[in-house]
C-alpha positions as CSV (number, residue, x, y, z in Angstrom):
1,M,0.0,0.2,0.0
2,S,1.4,3.4,-0.9
3,G,0.4,6.9,-0.6
4,I,-1.6,8.5,2.3
5,P,-4.7,7.0,3.4
6,V,-7.7,9.4,4.1
7,I,-10.3,7.6,6.4
8,G,-13.7,9.2,5.4
9,G,-12.1,10.7,2.2
10,T,-15.3,10.4,0.2
11,G,-17.4,12.6,2.5
12,R,-17.8,16.5,2.4
13,T,-14.7,17.3,4.5
14,G,-12.6,14.3,3.8
15,A,-13.1,14.8,-0.2
16,R,-11.6,18.3,0.4
17,I,-8.7,17.0,2.3
18,A,-8.0,14.2,-0.2
19,A,-8.3,16.7,-3.1
20,E,-5.8,19.1,-1.2
21,V,-3.4,16.3,-0.5
22,V,-3.5,15.3,-4.1
23,A,-3.0,18.7,-5.4
24,R,0.3,19.0,-3.2
25,G,1.6,16.0,-5.2
26,Q,0.9,13.0,-2.9
27,D,-0.8,9.7,-3.9
28,V,-4.0,9.4,-1.9
29,T,-6.6,6.4,-1.2
30,S,-9.8,7.5,0.2
31,Y,-11.5,4.9,2.5
32,A,-15.3,4.9,3.2
33,R,-18.1,2.7,4.3
34,S,-20.1,3.2,1.0
35,A,-19.2,4.1,-2.5
36,P,-18.7,7.8,-3.3
37,A,-21.1,9.9,-5.3
38,A,-19.5,11.1,-8.5
39,Q,-16.6,13.3,-7.6
40,D,-13.1,13.7,-8.9
41,T,-10.7,14.4,-6.0
42,G,-7.8,12.5,-8.0
43,A,-7.5,10.0,-5.2
44,A,-8.1,6.4,-5.5
45,T,-11.0,5.0,-3.5
46,A,-11.9,1.9,-1.6
47,H,-15.2,1.1,0.3
48,G,-17.1,-1.5,1.9
49,A,-16.6,-4.2,4.4
50,A,-13.3,-5.0,2.7
51,V,-11.9,-1.8,3.8
52,N,-12.2,-3.0,7.6
53,A,-10.4,-6.2,6.6
54,A,-7.6,-4.7,4.7
55,N,-6.4,-2.4,7.6
56,P,-5.6,0.7,5.6
57,I,-3.5,2.2,8.2
58,A,-1.1,-0.7,8.9
59,G,2.4,0.3,8.4
60,Q,1.6,3.9,7.3
61,E,3.5,6.9,8.5
62,V,0.8,9.3,7.8
63,V,-2.9,8.9,8.2
64,V,-5.6,11.6,7.7
65,A,-8.9,11.2,9.5
66,G,-11.5,13.2,7.4
67,A,-14.5,11.3,9.0
68,V,-16.3,13.8,11.1
69,T,-19.9,14.1,12.2
70,A,-21.5,17.7,12.4
71,R,-23.8,18.2,15.2
């Protein structure tokens, strides 16, 4: 696995973070529970139960958490 994983990278906040990291020249994979709506952040995406099994943060030096809940 290479690049920077963005947990929640397909949501409102996470997609903006992913797009900014891509714009700064980094490879990004956005991880989410469900498939993203049509968007082009330049990041690869992964979603579903397999994401939990794949453990996207294992061995990474940098992990970005873009999953937030507005209240």
